[in-house]
N, C-alpha and C positions, 0 to 999 in steps of 0.2 A: 908654635907661633898660633896666635888666636887671630882668626880670619875675619875682619869686619864685613858686616852686611848693612848695605845702603838703602835706605827706605826711600821711596819716591822722592823725586826734589821738590821742592813748595816755591815757585810753581813750576811745573814740569813741562809746561808750555812758554815760549818767549818769541819777542821778535827777532828777525834775522840783522835789525840795527843793532843789539844788544842794548847793555844800559841797566836791564832790570836783574833786581836783587833775586837771587836763590838761595835760598836755604838748603843743606846737604846734612840728612841726620841718620846716625847710624845707632844700632844696639850694643856697640862695642867700642872701644876706643880706636880713634881714625889717628891718633898722634896724642902727646901731651900736652894738649892744649897751646903749643908753640910752634911745631914743627911742620906743620904740612906746608910742601914746598912750592906745589903746585895743583891746579883745579884746571880740566878740562871739560869742555861741553862738545862732543863730536870732534874732539880733536884742536877745538879754538880755545886758547887759552881765557881763562876767567881771574879776575881780580879778587884776590882775597882780602877782605876788610876786616872780618873776626873770625875768631877759631876758640873752641873748647874741645874737650877730650872726645865729646861725641857730635860736633856739629861744626860744621864750615858754612860761611856766610860768603858768598862771592859774588860780583857783578859780572854778568855774562858780556863775554867779547863779543865783535859783530862776526857775523859770520858772511864770508866773502866766498863767492862763489855759485854754482849752483845748489839752491835749495834742496837740502836731503829729503828723500821719501821717508816718512816715518819718523820714529825716535833714535837717537844717535847715543852712542855710549857717553857715560860721566865717569870721570877718571881722578880720583886723589891720590896724589905721591908725597908719602909721608915719610921721615928720615927714620922715624923708628919703627912705623908697621909695614912701611913699602907701598905698594899699589893695591888701591881698594877700589873696585868698579861696578858701576852700576849697568849692568846690559841694558841699552835701548831704555833710558832713563829721563832722556830730555828731547824736546823737540823744538826746533827753529820754525817759526812760519813767519809769512811775508805780513806786513799790516792788513791787508784787507782780510785775511784768515784770521790774524788775531782780533780782529775787531768782532767775530762772528763767534768767541769763546766767551768764557767768563773770566779770561783777562783782561777785559776791557774796561 
C-alpha cells in the first residue's frame, strides 16, 4: 500500500471559531477523488467541500475547550487509502493572535 504524505495545509493557522477554508494536498492519492470520509483538525471534524485524488478542501470546525499549545494533527480518513496524518500540521488560535499573523 502506498502511504500518502500530506504537505502543510493552506493556511496552516486558523481561528478557534472555525469557518475558514483549508486546503490539504498530497504527493500521492488521498483517495479516488470521492471517498474521503472525514477530516479532523486536532480531533475537531472539518466539513469536506471538495476533493480530488490529491487535494481535499475543508471548512475548519469550531474548536471548543482550551486552546491547544502549538500545532495539532491533521487526519484524513479515506475508504481507499485509510488514514493519512500530518503531525502537528494545523494551529488553532484566538482572534487576537490571528490578527497578528498573515491570515488577517
